[in-house]
Every structure is written in C-alpha cells, then in structure tokens.
C-alpha positions as a Markdown table, in Angstrom:
| # | Residue | x | y | z |
|---|---|---|---|---|
| 1 | Unk | 0.0 | 0.0 | 0.0 |
| 2 | Unk | 2.8 | 2.4 | 0.9 |
| 3 | Unk | 4.6 | 1.8 | -2.4 |
| 4 | Unk | 1.4 | 2.2 | -4.3 |
| 5 | Unk | 0.8 | 5.6 | -2.6 |
| 6 | Unk | 4.4 | 6.7 | -3.3 |
| 7 | Unk | 4.0 | 5.8 | -7.0 |
| 8 | Unk | 0.6 | 7.4 | -7.4 |
| 9 | Unk | 1.8 | 10.7 | -6.0 |
| 10 | Unk | 5.1 | 10.8 | -7.8 |
| 11 | Unk | 6.9 | 10.8 | -4.4 |
| 12 | Unk | 8.7 | 7.5 | -5.3 |
| 13 | Unk | 10.4 | 9.2 | -8.3 |
| 14 | Unk | 11.4 | 12.2 | -6.2 |
| 15 | Unk | 12.8 | 9.9 | -3.5 |
| 16 | Unk | 14.7 | 7.8 | -6.1 |
| 17 | Unk | 16.3 | 10.9 | -7.6 |
| 18 | Unk | 17.2 | 12.2 | -4.1 |
| 19 | Unk | 18.7 | 8.8 | -3.2 |
| 20 | Unk | 20.7 | 8.7 | -6.4 |
| 21 | Unk | 22.1 | 12.1 | -5.7 |
| 22 | Unk | 23.0 | 11.2 | -2.1 |
| 23 | Unk | 24.8 | 8.0 | -3.3 |
| 24 | Unk | 26.8 | 10.0 | -5.8 |
| 25 | Unk | 27.7 | 12.6 | -3.2 |
| 26 | Unk | 28.9 | 10.0 | -0.6 |
| 27 | Unk | 31.1 | 8.1 | -3.2 |
| 28 | Unk | 28.9 | 5.0 | -3.2 |
| 29 | Unk | 28.6 | 4.9 | -7.0 |
| 30 | Unk | 32.4 | 5.2 | -7.5 |
| 31 | Unk | 33.1 | 2.5 | -4.9 |
| 32 | Unk | 30.7 | 0.1 | -6.5 |
| 33 | Unk | 32.1 | 0.8 | -9.9 |
| 34 | Unk | 35.6 | 0.0 | -8.6 |
| 35 | Unk | 34.3 | -3.2 | -7.1 |
| 36 | Unk | 32.6 | -4.1 | -10.4 |
| 37 | Unk | 35.9 | -3.6 | -12.3 |
| 38 | Unk | 37.7 | -5.7 | -9.8 |
| 39 | Unk | 35.3 | -8.6 | -10.3 |
| 40 | Unk | 35.6 | -8.4 | -14.0 |
| 41 | Unk | 39.4 | -8.3 | -13.9 |
| 42 | Unk | 39.5 | -11.3 | -11.5 |
| 43 | Unk | 37.1 | -13.5 | -13.4 |
| 44 | Unk | 37.8 | -12.2 | -16.9 |
| 45 | Unk | 35.4 | -10.5 | -19.2 |
| 46 | Unk | 34.7 | -13.7 | -21.2 |
| 47 | Unk | 34.0 | -15.7 | -18.0 |
| 48 | Unk | 31.3 | -13.5 | -16.4 |
| 49 | Unk | 27.8 | -12.6 | -17.5 |
| 50 | Unk | 25.4 | -9.9 | -16.3 |
| 51 | Unk | 23.5 | -12.2 | -13.9 |
| 52 | Unk | 26.7 | -13.3 | -12.1 |
| 53 | Unk | 27.9 | -9.7 | -11.9 |
| 54 | Unk | 24.7 | -8.5 | -10.4 |
| 55 | Unk | 24.6 | -11.4 | -8.0 |
| 56 | Unk | 28.1 | -10.3 | -6.7 |
| 57 | Unk | 27.3 | -6.6 | -6.7 |
| 58 | Unk | 24.0 | -6.6 | -4.8 |
| 59 | Unk | 25.3 | -7.6 | -1.4 |
| 60 | Unk | 28.3 | -5.3 | -1.7 |
| 61 | Unk | 26.1 | -2.4 | -3.0 |
| 62 | Unk | 23.7 | -2.7 | -0.1 |
| 63 | Unk | 26.5 | -2.9 | 2.4 |
| 64 | Unk | 28.2 | 0.2 | 1.1 |
| 65 | Unk | 25.1 | 2.4 | 1.5 |
| 66 | Unk | 26.0 | 4.7 | 4.5 |
| 67 | Unk | 23.7 | 4.6 | 7.5 |
| 68 | Unk | 23.0 | 8.3 | 7.3 |
| 69 | Unk | 21.7 | 7.9 | 3.7 |
| 70 | Unk | 19.4 | 5.1 | 4.8 |
| 71 | Unk | 18.1 | 7.1 | 7.8 |
| 72 | Unk | 17.6 | 10.1 | 5.6 |
| 73 | Unk | 15.5 | 8.2 | 3.1 |
| 74 | Unk | 13.4 | 6.5 | 5.9 |
| 75 | Unk | 12.8 | 9.9 | 7.5 |
| 76 | Unk | 11.6 | 11.4 | 4.2 |
| 77 | Unk | 9.2 | 8.4 | 3.7 |
| 78 | Unk | 7.8 | 8.8 | 7.3 |
| 79 | Unk | 7.3 | 12.5 | 6.8 |
| 80 | Unk | 5.4 | 11.9 | 3.6 |
| 81 | Unk | 3.2 | 9.3 | 5.2 |
| 82 | Unk | 2.5 | 11.5 | 8.2 |
| 83 | Unk | 1.2 | 14.2 | 5.9 |
| 84 | Unk | -0.9 | 11.9 | 3.8 |
| 85 | Unk | -4.6 | 12.0 | 4.7 |
| 86 | Unk | -5.4 | 8.5 | 3.4 |
| 87 | Unk | -2.5 | 7.0 | 5.4 |
| 88 | Unk | -3.6 | 9.0 | 8.5 |
| 89 | Unk | -7.2 | 7.6 | 8.2 |
| 90 | Unk | -5.9 | 4.1 | 7.7 |
| 91 | Unk | -3.5 | 4.1 | 10.6 |
| 92 | Unk | -5.5 | 6.3 | 13.0 |
| 93 | Unk | -3.0 | 9.1 | 13.2 |
C-alpha cells in the first residue's frame, strides 16, 4: 500500500532521484564501480555474465550504503506518510 501511494503521488520518483544524488555525493557509485571492475578483472570478461555480476554486486552495494543515507530516506518516507490524509485515516494518526 505504501509503495502504491508513493507511486501514485510521484513521491517515489522524487525519492529515487534524491537517493541517487546522495549515493553519488557519498562516493557509493564510485566504490561500486571499482568493485565491479575488480570482479571483471578477477574472473575475466569472457567468464562473467550480467547475472553473475549483479549477484556479486548486490550484497556489496547494499553494504556500502551509508547509515545516514538510509536514515535520511526513511525519515523522508515517514514525513510523507505523516502528511498523507489517506494514510492517517488508515492508521488512525
């Protein structure tokens, strides 16, 4: 329900753009790119496919997201929901 509400209002796209910017600012994108290149060099370009690469990158990518970026995103989602009339009615706020 929350994801649907975020999509309907366009808030999801705004949050995604905000998250992308924060990840760039903190160096996450560069770190993940370095890790990706490291994997490709270790395994060889001919020996790796997209699925294998994504499988290795996902856990590392999640682990590299700074706590403050996660907390900021969660705070923004909470603020959005606290100001949404439908959510207030549903949850009793």
